[in-house]
C-alpha positions in Angstrom: 0.3 -0.1 -0.1 1.5 3.0 -0.8 1.8 6.4 1.4 0.3 10.0 0.6 3.7 10.9 0.0 4.6 8.3 -2.5 1.5 9.1 -4.4 2.3 12.8 -4.2 5.7 12.1 -5.7 4.5 9.7 -8.4 2.3 12.8 -9.6 5.5 14.9 -9.6 7.0 12.5 -11.7 4.2 12.1 -14.0 4.3 16.0 -14.8 7.6 16.5 -14.7 8.5 15.7 -18.2 5.9 18.5 -19.5 6.7 21.8 -21.1 4.8 24.1 -19.2 4.7 28.0 -19.3 2.3 30.8 -18.7 0.1 29.8 -21.4 -0.1 26.7 -24.1 -1.0 23.3 -24.3 1.6 22.2 -21.7 -0.4 24.0 -18.9 -3.6 22.4 -20.8 -1.9 18.9 -20.6 -1.0 19.3 -16.8 -4.5 20.4 -15.8 -5.9 17.3 -17.7 -3.7 15.2 -15.6 -4.6 17.1 -12.3 -8.2 16.7 -13.6 -7.9 13.0 -13.4 -7.5 13.5 -9.5 -9.8 15.9 -8.6 -12.6 17.3 -10.8 -11.3 20.9 -12.2 -13.5 23.8 -13.6 -10.9 25.0 -16.2 -11.1 28.6 -17.6 -9.5 29.9 -20.9 -9.0 33.8 -21.1 -8.5 35.2 -24.6 -5.4 37.3 -25.5 -5.6 40.5 -25.1 -8.0 40.6 -22.3 -7.4 43.4 -19.9 -7.0 42.0 -16.5 -6.1 44.7 -14.0 -3.2 46.4 -14.9 -1.9 43.8 -17.4 -3.2 42.1 -20.6 -3.3 38.2 -21.3 -0.4 37.8 -23.9 -0.3 35.7 -27.0 -0.1 31.7 -26.3 3.1 30.1 -26.8 3.6 26.4 -28.1 6.5 24.5 -28.8 6.8 21.3 -30.9 10.8 20.9 -31.3 14.0 22.8 -30.8 17.5 21.9 -31.3 21.3 23.0 -31.8 23.0 20.6 -34.2 26.3 20.7 -35.1 28.0 20.1 -38.6 27.3 16.4 -38.6 23.8 17.1 -37.8 24.1 15.8 -34.3 21.9 17.6 -31.7 24.3 19.1 -29.1 21.2 20.9 -27.2 18.1 19.0 -27.6 14.4 20.2 -26.4 13.4 16.6 -26.6 15.9 15.7 -23.8 14.6 18.6 -21.6 12.2 21.5 -21.7 14.6 23.4 -20.1 16.9 23.4 -23.1 14.7 26.2 -24.5 14.3 29.7 -23.2 10.7 30.1 -22.3 8.6 31.8 -24.6 11.4 32.1 -27.2 10.2 33.1 -31.0 10.7 31.0 -33.6 13.9 30.5 -35.6 15.4 28.5 -38.2 19.2 29.8 -39.1 23.0 28.8 -39.2 25.1 30.4 -37.3 28.8 30.3 -36.1 29.6 29.7 -32.3 30.7 32.9 -31.9 27.5 34.4 -32.7 25.3 31.9 -31.3 26.9 32.1 -27.7 24.8 35.5 -27.3 21.8 33.4 -27.4 23.2 30.5 -25.0 22.7 30.4 -21.3 24.5 28.5 -18.8 25.9 28.3 -15.0 29.5 28.2 -14.8 29.2 27.9 -11.1 27.5 24.5 -11.6 28.7 23.3 -14.8 26.8 20.1 -15.0 23.3 21.7 -14.4 21.0 23.5 -17.0 19.4 26.7 -15.8 15.7 27.7 -16.4 15.1 30.9 -18.4 12.2 32.8 -19.8 11.2 35.9 -21.7 7.8 36.2 -21.5 7.2 39.6 -22.3 10.2 40.5 -24.9 10.4 38.9 -28.1 13.5 36.8 -27.8 15.0 33.4 -28.6 17.5 31.3 -26.8 18.8 28.0 -25.4 19.9 26.8 -21.9 22.4 24.0 -21.6 25.2 22.8 -19.2 28.4 25.0 -19.1 30.4 21.6 -19.8 28.3 21.2 -23.1 29.1 24.6 -23.9 32.8 24.4 -23.3 33.1 20.8 -25.4 31.5 22.6 -28.4 34.3 23.5 -31.1 34.1 26.5 -33.1 32.4 26.4 -36.5 28.8 26.6 -37.7 25.6 25.3 -35.8 22.1 24.8 -37.1 19.6 26.2 -34.8 15.8 25.4 -34.9 13.1 26.4 -32.7 9.8 25.2 -33.9 7.3 27.4 -31.8 4.4 29.6 -32.0 3.5 33.0 -30.5 -0.3 33.8 -31.8 -3.6 34.7 -30.1 -5.2 32.0 -28.0 -5.8 31.7 -24.2 -4.5 31.9 -20.8 -5.5 28.8 -18.9 -6.4 28.0 -15.3 -8.3 26.0 -13.3 -10.3 25.6 -9.9 -11.7 23.0 -7.7 -13.8 23.8 -5.1 -14.5 21.7 -1.9 -18.1 23.0 -0.4 -18.2 23.8 3.1 -21.0 24.5 5.6 -20.5 28.4 5.0 -19.6 30.2 2.0 -16.6 31.9 3.3 -13.9 30.6 1.4 -10.1 29.6 2.3 -8.0 29.5 -1.2 -5.2 27.5 -1.8 -3.0 28.6 -4.6 -0.2 27.1 -6.7 1.3 28.0 -9.8 1.5 25.6 -12.8 4.0 27.6 -15.3 7.0 26.0 -14.7 8.4 23.3 -17.0 10.6 20.5 -15.6 11.0 21.9 -11.9 10.0 19.2 -9.5 10.3 21.4 -6.2 9.4 24.8 -7.9 6.3 24.1 -8.1 5.2 20.4 -9.2 5.5 19.5 -5.1 3.4 22.2 -4.4 0.9 20.9 -6.9 0.8 17.4 -5.7 0.2 18.6 -1.8 -2.5 20.7 -3.1 -4.3 17.8 -4.8 -3.7 15.7 -2.1 -5.2 18.2 0.2 -7.9 18.7 -1.9 -8.9 15.0 -2.0 -8.7 14.7 1.7 -11.1 17.5 2.3 -13.9 16.1 -0.1 -13.8 13.1 2.2 -15.8 15.3 4.9 -17.8 18.3 4.9 -15.5 21.1 6.2 -16.7 24.4 7.7 -15.2 26.7 5.0 -15.5 26.1 1.5 -12.0 25.5 0.1 -11.1 26.9 -3.4 -8.0 25.3 -5.0 -6.7 27.7 -7.9 -4.2 26.3 -10.3 -3.0 29.0 -12.5 0.4 30.2 -14.2 2.4 32.3 -11.9 1.7 36.3 -11.7 -0.4 36.7 -14.6 -2.7 33.5 -13.8 -3.3 35.2 -10.3 -3.8 38.4 -11.7 -6.4 37.0 -14.1 -8.1 35.2 -11.1 -8.2 38.3 -9.3 -9.8 40.1 -11.9 -12.5 37.8 -12.9 -13.4 37.3 -9.3 -13.4 40.9 -8.1 -17.0 41.1 -7.2 -16.7 38.2 -5.0 -13.3 38.6 -3.0 -14.9 39.6 0.0 -15.6 35.7 0.6 -12.1 35.1 0.8 -11.3 34.9 4.8 -8.2 32.8 4.7 -5.5 31.7 1.9 -2.4 30.0 1.4 -0.1 29.8 -1.4 1.9 26.4 -1.8 5.3 26.5 -3.4 8.7 24.6 -3.1 6.8 22.1 -1.1 8.9 19.1 -1.4 12.5 19.4 -0.5 14.2 18.3 2.7 14.6 22.2 4.3 12.8 23.0 7.5 9.4 24.5 6.8 8.9 28.3 6.1 5.9 30.6 6.5 5.7 33.9 5.1 3.2 36.2 6.9 0.5 38.0 4.6 1.0 41.4 4.4 -1.3 42.4 7.0 0.9 40.3 9.2 -1.8 39.4 12.0 -4.6 37.6 9.4 -6.2 34.5 10.7 -3.8 32.5 8.6 -0.6 34.1 10.1 -1.9 33.4 13.5 -2.7 29.6 12.7 0.4 28.8 10.9 2.5 30.3 14.0 0.6 28.4 16.4 0.5 25.0 14.2 4.2 25.2 13.6 5.3 26.3 17.1 3.1 23.8 18.9 4.3 21.0 16.6 7.7 20.9 17.3 8.7 20.8 13.6 12.1 22.9 12.5 10.6 26.1 11.0 11.1 29.4 10.0 8.5 32.6 9.8 9.1 35.2 7.6 7.7 38.7 7.6 6.4 39.7 4.4 7.9 41.1 1.5 6.2 42.3 -1.8 8.3 39.9 -3.7 8.1 36.0 -4.1 5.3 34.1 -5.4 1.5 34.6 -5.9 0.8 35.9 -2.2 2.0 39.4 -3.5 -1.1 39.5 -5.8 -3.6 38.2 -3.4 -2.1 40.9 -0.8 -1.8 43.7 -3.1 -3.1 46.8 -1.2 -6.6 46.7 -3.2 -7.2 43.3 -2.1 -5.1 43.1 1.1 -6.5 39.4 1.2 -5.1 37.3 4.4 -3.1 35.0 2.5 0.4 33.6 3.5 2.8 31.4 1.8 4.0 27.7 3.1 7.4 26.4 1.6 10.1 24.5 2.7 13.1 26.3 1.6 12.1 29.6 0.1 12.7 30.4 -3.5 16.2 31.1 -4.7 17.4 29.6 -1.3 18.8 26.4 -2.5 21.4 26.0 -5.3 19.2 23.8 -7.4 16.3 26.4 -7.7 15.4 27.0 -11.2 17.8 24.4 -12.6 17.9 20.9 -14.0 18.8 19.6 -10.5 15.6 20.6 -9.4 14.1 17.2 -10.5 12.2 14.1 -9.0 15.1 13.0 -7.0 15.6 16.5 -5.2 11.8 16.1 -3.5 11.1 13.4 -1.1 7.9 11.6 -0.6 8.6 12.3 3.4 9.1 16.1 2.9 5.7 16.4 0.9 3.9 14.3 3.5 5.1 16.8 5.9 3.9 19.7 4.2 0.4 18.3 3.5 0.3 17.2 7.1 0.9 21.0 8.2 -1.5 22.3 5.9 -3.9 19.5 7.3 -3.4 20.8 10.9 -3.6 24.6 10.0 -7.2 24.2 8.4 -8.5 21.9 11.1 -7.6 25.0 13.1 -9.4 27.3 10.9 -12.2 25.0 10.5 -12.8 24.6 14.3 -12.3 28.0 15.4 -15.2 29.5 16.7 -16.5 32.3 19.0 -19.0 31.2 21.7 -20.9 32.9 24.5 -21.3 31.2 28.0 -25.0 30.6 28.7 -24.0 30.1 32.4 -21.6 33.4 33.2 -22.6 34.2 36.6 -20.1 32.1 38.5 -18.5 28.9 37.4 -21.2 26.1 36.3 -21.2 22.7 38.0 -19.2 20.9 35.6 -19.6 17.3 37.5 -23.6 17.6 37.8 -23.2 17.6 34.1 -20.9 14.8 33.7 -18.2 16.9 32.2 -15.8 15.9 34.7 -16.5 12.1 34.6 -16.0 12.2 30.8 -12.4 13.1 31.6 -11.5 10.1 33.6 -10.2 7.8 30.9 -8.1 10.8 29.4 -4.2 10.8 30.0 -4.7 14.6 29.6 -7.6 14.9 32.1 -5.8 18.0 34.2 -5.2 19.8 30.6 -8.5 19.0 29.4 -10.4 20.0 32.4 -8.4 23.4 32.3 -9.6 23.6 28.7 -13.1 23.8 30.1 -12.5 26.6 32.4 -10.6 28.5 29.8 -13.3 28.2 27.3 -16.0 29.4 29.8 -14.1 32.1 31.0 -13.1 33.5 27.4 -16.8 32.6 25.8 -17.8 36.1 25.8 -18.6 36.4 22.1 -15.1 38.5 21.5 -12.6 35.6 21.7 -12.2 32.5 19.4 -11.1 29.3 20.2 -7.5 30.1 19.0 -7.4 33.2 21.3 -8.2 30.8 24.2 -5.4 28.4 23.3 -2.9 31.1 23.0 -3.8 32.6 26.2 -4.3 29.2 28.1 -0.8 27.7 26.6 -2.9 24.8 25.4 -3.0 22.5 22.4 -6.0 24.0 20.0 -7.5 20.5 19.8 -7.5 20.1 23.5 -9.3 23.6 23.7 -11.7 22.9 20.7 -12.3 19.4 22.2 -13.4 21.3 25.3 -15.7 23.8 23.4 -17.6 20.9 21.8 -18.2 19.1 25.1 -19.6 22.4 26.7 -21.7 23.0 23.7 -23.2 19.2 23.8 -23.9 20.1 27.8 -25.8 23.3 27.0 -23.3 25.7 28.8 -22.2 27.6 25.5 -23.4 28.3 22.3 -21.9 29.7 18.9 
């Protein structure tokens, strides 16, 4: 029987070969595969559509690309890796001397065996990415250069998956689907999101959970532009990225700094004992900066392991399926699961017997603790819930003030509500 981590890793491996970009058939193929795991509503937004201060660009697709030497041998081959072509390269068919070709070649001299990931989304350009050691081995001479690509009016594609909750208030989970063969950035995030959506669908959560699979930056901006009239439903959000490396967990706060998701993630990470780091918001990074832009100012943070650009393999061919581990993805999933459980159970209650301490023993509440190993803690949780059930404090407030695990506090609230001592 496979573990959740193994299932997520298998999805990463399946998606890895596809050539993705901010538009095109690679994104559609990716969403087709994701759609085999969870039902998706796919949206196609035409080229030229105004989305906030941006415009949906032309669609890019590529069929083949290579650099071949005089014998016809492909020394750089798109078929071997989608990273070998500068993303959004315009078509080219030419024969060039190596001296002229060098201006279109991108390498990583500090890591001579790795291929970098480079793009030119909004400037017409073409190029190839290759290992420095490959470039060093090329003799002078003429090379055939071929990029069989198209830039034409088409669509930007993104998808949503919704898990209905008891209330219409939403939690959004967002991850980008525009990077080609990069496992941690961001196929691991996609895999964690897919598994999380499947888990949530096994029950009816309190909040409605909306999963957004969209190209980075322009995709999130497009989603915001198309959902501006219902954005007030979004109460919490989390951007998943770099979710599968072996580094410690990193949470980046929302622009607000004290949004509900910020408090929940801090509580979950601190009480779990996991190695972690909590970063303050900066307007640079992944799509949290779009959701947190001043006009929207949503309570959206970002969860990763090692953050973007924080590991040498970032945006290189070394970010392959071997770089991410089932265990790390499973740990990221577990943190999301724990955080969303807190979001869903955090309520404000009103004490229905606020004059003096109610007699808990008469209602069998003390007896119900007899078999618990944490009976003393559970008893204190009941007293704290009663004390702070004034309609102003939520259960997370209680847990933080009392220094108690959130689950213990929430269980106490359930018992007190069943006994008719508090109401939501």
